[in-house]
N, C-alpha and C positions, 0 to 999 in steps of 0.2 A: 504494500500500500504506500502511496505517496503522501508525505506529510507536508502540507503547505501552511505557513503562518502568514497572517495578514501583516504587511509591513507597517512600521510606525511612520506616521506622516512626517515629512521633512518640513512642511509648511502647513499651518492651520490658521485660517483667517475667519473672522466673524463679522457679520453685517451689523452696522450701526444704525440705530433708528433715525436720528437726526444728525448726520455727520457734519461737523463744522469744517473739517479739513477736506482737501480734494479727495474725491472718491470715484470709484467705478462701480455702478450698480449698488451703492451703499457700502461697499467694502473699501475702507480707507487704506488697508494694507495690501491691496491687489498687486502692488509693485513687488511684493515679496515672492510672488510666484515666478519661477524662472521662465524666461522668454525662449531660451535656446536649449532647454533640456527636455528629454522625454520622460514619460511616466504615466501614472494613473491619478485620477482625481475623483473625489467623492463629494456629492452635495447632500447636506443634511438640513432638516427643518429645525424649528425651535425645540422640539421634543427629542432631538438627537436621533430621529428616525431617518434611515438612509433612503434618500430619494432616487439618486442616480449615480452610476459609476461609469466612467469613461477612461479612455486611454488616448495618448497623443505623442507625436514625435516632438512637438513644440507645445509645451503646456499652456502658457499664458494666452497665445492667440486662439487656441482651441477652446479654452474655457470662456473667453470673451464671446466666441461665436455662439455658444449656447445661450447667451443672454441677448444676442442680436438676431440670430438666424430665424427664418420663418419655418424651417423644417426641423428644428431641434426637437428631440423627444420630450423636452421639459418646457416647451414654449408656453403651454397653458399653466404651468406651475412655477414659473420663475420667481414669483413673489414669495413662494414658500421657502426658498433657499435662504438659510440664515448662517450657514457655515460651510466652508470649503476646506477639505483636507487634500493635500497633494503629496504623493510619494514619488520621488525621483527614481525611475527605473529605466536605464538606458537601453537594455537589450529588448528588442521588439517581441521576441518569443516569450520572455518573462512577463512583459506588459500584458500580453494576450492571456496568459495563464492566470495572473493575478486578477485581471478584470473579470474573467469568467468565474473564478473561484469566489470572489467577493460578491458578485451579483447573486450567486446562488446560496452562499453561506449566510449572508446578512439579509437576503431577500429584498433587494433594491426595488422600491415601489414603482418607478417609472421606466425601468429597463424592459424592453420587449424582446431584444435579441439575446441569445445565449442563456435563456432562462430554462432551467430544468425542473423548477419546483412547482409550476402551475398545474 
């Protein structure tokens, strides 16, 4: 049997209600997410419920796309996102494995692909 453990986030940012500083989608620390690194990201709501898991070759642009894109899986639920966890994982195969594992182990609410628990 293969033993997989969910990686510890390298960056974790939380949405501010009324941010006074410059912010992107309410996240004042959005700049902490690496622009040129690959990895996985997890969106959570206020109750720490996992909403969505994704992977990217370049994390910051991909996460921004989820808040701007009209075809994003979370487009109807963007307002629910209150926390973003990012794990830097450079190897594409490992990103794929972690993404699929986390979606199914933590039962991500809005992931429709790679779901084995429904």
